C-alpha distance (Angstrom), angle and dihedral (degrees) to the residues before:
residue distance angle dihedral
M1 . . .
A2 3.78 . .
E3 3.76 90.8 .
K4 3.81 91.0 52.6
E5 3.85 91.8 50.4
E6 3.81 91.5 50.4
K7 3.78 90.0 49.7
G8 3.82 90.3 53.2
K9 3.84 93.4 54.7
P10 3.80 117.2 88.0
S11 3.75 112.5 -108.1
Q12 3.85 115.8 -110.5
K13 3.75 116.9 -116.7
A14 3.77 115.2 -116.7
F15 3.83 114.5 -105.9
N16 3.78 113.9 -105.1
P17 3.84 113.3 -157.2
D18 3.79 90.8 -151.1
D19 3.82 91.2 63.9
R20 3.76 91.4 77.4
F21 3.79 90.4 70.8
R22 3.78 89.9 64.2
Y23 3.81 89.7 70.3
L24 3.79 97.8 44.4
G25 3.78 109.2 122.6
F26 3.81 91.3 1.0
D27 3.80 91.1 -72.1
I28 3.79 92.2 -54.6
K29 3.77 88.0 124.9
P30 3.81 106.7 17.2
G31 3.73 122.8 -171.3
K32 3.75 130.7 37.7
I33 3.79 118.0 -30.8
G34 3.73 116.6 -126.0
D35 3.78 126.8 -134.1
L36 3.80 113.5 -45.3
F37 3.78 93.1 -149.5
K38 3.74 128.2 55.4
S39 3.76 93.2 -142.4
D40 3.78 142.3 0.1
S41 3.79 91.8 -104.5
E42 3.81 90.4 58.1
K43 3.77 90.1 49.4
E44 3.81 91.6 50.9
S45 3.81 91.6 50.3
W46 3.82 91.7 53.3
V47 3.79 92.0 46.7
K48 3.81 91.2 51.3
R49 3.82 89.9 49.9
V50 3.82 91.4 52.6
I51 3.80 92.3 47.2
E52 3.82 90.6 49.8
R53 3.82 91.7 51.5
R54 3.79 90.6 49.3
R55 3.80 90.5 52.4
K56 3.83 89.0 54.3
G57 3.81 90.4 51.7
V58 3.80 96.0 -109.0
R59 3.80 110.3 146.3
T60 3.79 100.6 173.5
R61 3.78 133.3 79.5
E62 3.76 124.0 -100.5
H63 3.82 117.7 -95.0
N64 3.79 97.3 13.5
T65 3.78 128.5 148.8
L66 3.80 92.4 -115.4
E67 3.80 89.7 70.6
E68 3.81 94.1 49.3
P69 3.83 114.2 101.3
R70 3.80 115.3 -108.0
V71 3.79 89.2 -137.9
A72 3.79 112.6 39.5
S73 3.78 122.9 -146.5
Y74 3.79 93.9 -109.4
E75 3.81 89.5 51.0
R76 3.78 89.5 54.6
V77 3.80 89.0 53.7
V78 3.80 91.4 49.9
L79 3.80 92.8 49.1
T80 3.80 90.6 47.3
I81 3.80 91.8 52.6
T82 3.81 90.1 45.3
S83 3.80 91.5 53.9
L84 3.81 92.9 48.5
V85 3.81 91.9 47.6
L86 3.80 88.9 49.3
I87 3.80 90.3 57.8
A88 3.82 92.6 43.8
S89 3.81 91.1 51.5
L90 3.81 89.4 66.7
F91 3.80 88.4 71.0
L92 3.82 94.6 48.3
P93 3.83 124.0 87.1
W94 3.81 108.9 -75.6
F95 3.79 96.7 168.7
S96 3.80 123.9 32.2
G97 3.78 140.9 164.9
Y98 3.76 143.0 137.7
H99 3.80 136.7 -104.4
E100 3.80 121.5 -148.3
T101 3.81 123.0 -149.2
V102 3.81 125.2 -173.5
V103 3.81 112.2 -138.6
E104 3.84 119.7 -166.9
T105 3.78 120.2 -155.4
E106 3.84 128.3 178.4
V107 3.79 113.2 -124.7
V108 3.83 120.5 -160.2
P109 3.79 109.4 -166.3
T110 3.82 115.8 -150.8
E111 3.78 95.0 -158.9
E112 3.81 111.3 118.5
V113 3.77 110.6 -124.7
A114 3.82 101.5 -176.6
A115 3.79 137.2 -7.8
I116 3.80 121.2 -143.7
P117 3.83 132.6 176.3
D118 3.78 121.4 -94.2
S119 3.82 93.8 -112.1
L120 3.78 91.9 53.4
A121 3.79 90.1 47.3
E122 3.81 91.2 54.8
M123 3.80 90.1 48.6
L124 3.77 91.2 50.9
M125 3.78 91.7 48.7
A126 3.83 88.9 53.2
D127 3.79 96.3 44.4
S128 3.83 110.1 49.5
S129 3.82 94.4 -174.3
A130 3.79 91.7 55.5
A131 3.80 90.1 47.9
D132 3.78 91.1 52.5
S133 3.81 92.3 50.3
L134 3.79 92.1 48.3
T135 3.80 91.0 47.1
A136 3.78 90.7 52.2
A137 3.81 90.4 49.9
V138 3.80 91.9 49.7
V139 3.80 91.0 47.4
E140 3.80 89.7 51.7
E141 3.82 91.4 51.9
T142 3.80 90.1 47.0
A143 3.80 90.8 52.4
D144 3.80 89.8 53.7
A145 3.79 88.7 52.6
G146 3.80 91.6 54.4
A147 3.84 101.9 -94.4
D148 3.78 123.7 134.3
A149 3.81 103.0 -95.5
A150 3.80 95.9 176.9
V151 3.78 93.5 55.9
T152 3.82 93.1 43.0
A153 3.79 92.3 49.7
N154 3.80 90.1 54.4
G155 3.78 91.7 50.0
R156 3.79 131.9 86.2
T157 3.78 114.4 -91.4
V158 3.82 116.2 -137.4
L159 3.78 130.5 -177.3
E160 3.79 114.4 -143.7
K161 3.78 128.6 179.9
D162 3.77 125.0 -137.8
E163 3.84 129.2 -155.1
A164 3.81 93.2 -83.9
G165 3.78 92.2 56.7
F166 3.78 96.3 -105.0
A167 3.76 123.8 130.4
S168 3.79 126.0 -142.1
I169 3.77 130.1 -158.7
T170 3.79 114.1 -126.7
S171 3.78 131.0 174.3
H172 3.82 128.7 -134.6
R173 3.80 112.1 -155.6
K174 3.77 138.5 168.1
K175 3.78 120.4 -118.4
K176 3.80 119.5 -149.4
E177 3.79 118.2 -151.4
V178 3.82 126.4 -177.4
V179 3.80 112.2 -140.7
R180 3.82 115.2 -162.2
E181 3.80 117.3 -154.6
N182 3.81 116.8 -165.2
M183 3.79 115.9 -143.5
S184 3.80 131.2 -172.7
L185 3.78 138.3 175.5
S186 3.80 128.9 -160.3
A187 3.78 125.6 -143.2
V188 3.79 90.9 -105.9
G189 3.80 89.6 49.4
A190 3.80 91.2 48.8
I191 3.82 91.3 52.9
G192 3.81 89.5 48.7
A193 3.81 91.3 49.7
L194 3.80 95.8 51.8
G195 3.78 89.4 108.5
S196 3.83 92.6 63.6
I197 3.81 105.4 22.0
G198 3.80 95.4 34.8
G199 3.78 92.4 61.6
M200 3.80 91.7 56.5
V201 3.82 94.2 44.2
F202 3.79 98.0 46.2
S203 3.81 93.0 46.6
S204 3.81 93.3 54.1
G205 3.81 129.5 82.2
F206 3.80 124.3 -43.6
A207 3.83 94.6 -101.5
V208 3.82 92.3 50.3
M209 3.80 93.0 46.4
L210 3.83 94.6 47.6
T211 3.81 92.2 45.5
G212 3.81 89.4 53.2
I213 3.81 90.9 52.5
L214 3.81 91.4 48.9
M215 3.81 90.9 51.1
I216 3.81 90.7 54.1
V217 3.82 90.3 50.6
Y218 3.81 88.8 48.2
M219 3.83 91.7 54.5
L220 3.80 92.7 48.4
I221 3.82 90.8 50.7
C222 3.82 88.8 53.9
I223 3.78 91.0 60.7
A224 3.80 96.4 38.7
L225 3.80 96.9 46.8
A226 3.81 94.2 46.3
V227 3.82 93.0 51.3
Y228 3.82 94.3 41.4
T229 3.82 92.3 49.1
L230 3.80 92.4 52.2
Y231 3.80 89.9 48.6
S232 3.82 91.6 50.0
L233 3.81 90.9 50.1
Y234 3.80 98.9 47.6
G235 3.81 109.6 9.6
A236 3.79 106.7 41.6
K237 3.81 117.5 107.6
G238 3.79 129.7 -139.8
D239 3.76 137.0 57.6
E240 3.80 123.4 -41.4
D241 3.79 94.6 -93.0
T242 3.80 92.4 50.9
K243 3.80 91.4 48.9
A244 3.79 91.4 47.5
I245 3.81 92.4 51.5
K246 3.82 91.0 49.8
L247 3.79 90.8 48.4
K248 3.79 90.3 49.3
S249 3.80 91.7 54.8
V250 3.81 90.4 50.0
L251 3.79 95.9 47.6
R252 3.80 90.4 51.0
L253 3.80 87.5 70.0
G254 3.80 87.4 70.1
W255 3.80 89.5 80.4
I256 3.82 91.9 62.4
P257 3.86 94.7 71.9
V258 3.80 89.4 46.2
I259 3.80 88.7 54.7
I260 3.83 89.4 48.0
Y261 3.80 90.7 53.5
V262 3.80 92.5 50.6
G263 3.80 90.2 43.5
G264 3.81 89.5 54.6
I265 3.79 89.7 55.8
F266 3.81 90.0 49.6
L267 3.82 91.8 50.7
S268 3.80 92.1 48.4
L269 3.80 89.2 60.0
F270 3.82 88.9 69.5
G271 3.80 91.3 53.8
G272 3.78 125.7 -153.8
T273 3.77 146.7 -151.7
Y274 3.80 131.4 -108.2
S275 3.78 126.3 -123.3
F276 3.82 91.6 -150.5
D277 3.77 137.5 60.6
T278 3.82 112.0 -92.1
V279 3.82 97.1 -166.3
D280 3.81 95.8 102.1
M281 3.82 94.2 33.5
I282 3.79 127.6 100.5
A283 3.78 117.1 -73.8
Q284 3.83 94.6 -115.1
I285 3.82 92.1 68.2
G286 3.78 92.8 63.5
T287 3.78 122.8 -178.6
S288 3.82 95.2 -62.9
Y289 3.80 136.8 20.7
G290 3.80 120.1 -98.7
T291 3.79 145.6 133.4
S292 3.81 92.9 -71.0
T293 3.81 89.0 55.1
Y294 3.81 93.2 49.0
L295 3.81 95.5 48.4
G296 3.81 94.2 36.5
L297 3.80 94.2 57.0
L298 3.82 96.9 49.3
S299 3.79 113.1 92.6
S300 3.80 141.9 -173.5
G301 3.81 98.2 -70.6
F302 3.79 92.2 57.4
Y303 3.81 94.3 49.4
I304 3.81 91.5 47.7
S305 3.80 89.4 55.9
L306 3.80 90.0 46.5
A307 3.82 90.3 54.5
C308 3.81 90.2 51.7
F309 3.80 90.6 52.7
V310 3.80 91.5 50.5
I311 3.83 90.7 52.4
S312 3.81 91.0 50.2
G313 3.80 93.1 48.0
A314 3.79 92.8 47.4
K315 3.81 91.5 51.8
S316 3.81 91.3 51.6
V317 3.80 88.5 61.1
E318 3.82 91.7 54.3
I319 3.81 97.0 50.7
């Protein structure tokens, strides 16, 4: 029975040592590989080079990725510049807006609108209804000539005499002009103004108060991360791998300010109220807190610091 079972099994093919070359390089170069060296002298030179490296204690191949630095020299320069820019951004405008003020000025035009005789002027001064009808007629003629009838009609009509004894109708009107004043505040200025501004922010709604706290944490991280990154680049001790791992842990902190920025947007969606009067404040504050207020107040200095944090966080992923 055993002999019949063995006859039923397929016979195994004998192993051919040359078959292993078919799988060399995943069939990129199938078949047997020819001589690696052009001549025996070239082979001897390579063998001597390997023996010399072994004598020096080198166990790795030449030009391999293990010998490449985890943080290249140009990357150190970029991170150094990023840290310095991060510190400089604290002195740039972080919060900006504008305040509008309406200024009224009285304008007395000298252009003569109509000339009337002296006798008619005295009659008009005596009879107010006649003066009003004549003024309206003169205003209508002036409007046809291209003057501003609406403004003149709202003005104060005055009869003045010239040297020839004629009187002219002039109009005194008030001119309104909107003056826009741009205002900005740096991060350093905001920290210095916590005594005045902080009281208004922290006494307002929950979203406003929590956003103010997050902004303070954001500013402190700017200083801490810039100093800590420079120390990790030039002051840390140990071999290159140890320094790179320490630098990686520091650069990871760059994602925290990015999360704070996104969290501020999320908080602004809930809105909030102010505990102070916003009439004399900048226009970006509005009457209530919201997303437009949050994004409208942030200025160039803040976004420069945010870009530096993104660069630091992205580099931590590569190390």
